[in-house]
N, C-alpha and C positions, 0 to 999 in steps of 0.2 A: 494547543493547536488551533485555538480560535473557535472551538465548537461549543455549543450550549450545554452539553452534557459530557460527562467523562466517557471516553471511548478507548478502544484498543484496536490494534491491527493484528489479525490472525492470518497466517500464511498457509494454512492447511486446507483451505477450501477456496480455490481461485476460480474466478469466472471472468468472462469477457463482457464488457459493457460497450455498446455502440455510443459514439459521440452524441448522437441525437437523443440518447436517454439521459444525458447529463444536462440539467436545466439550470443549475446554480452551483457555485463553489461556496462551501460553508466554513472552510478552514484550510490549514496547510500542515505539512509534515516537516518539522524541524529535524527529525532523526532519519531522513531519507537514506543515509548511508547504512544505517542499521537495518532498515527494511530491505535494501538492496542485498546486503549480505545474507539475510534470512531467506530471501528468494533464491539466491545462488545455492544455498545449502539444501533447501527443499527440492529444487529442480536438478541438483547434482551438477551445477555449473560452477566451476572454479577456475579462476584465472591462472594461467601457467606462469 
């Protein structure tokens, strides 16, 4: 993902971050579809 250290995405502790708090981008998420599906599951949102 372009990060300096191994990282993981957890979906059980969500927070909102204001754009002004983001000062740099350090990587990217090549598995965004999997993250999206995880969020849908956690939030109980499923496409009909």
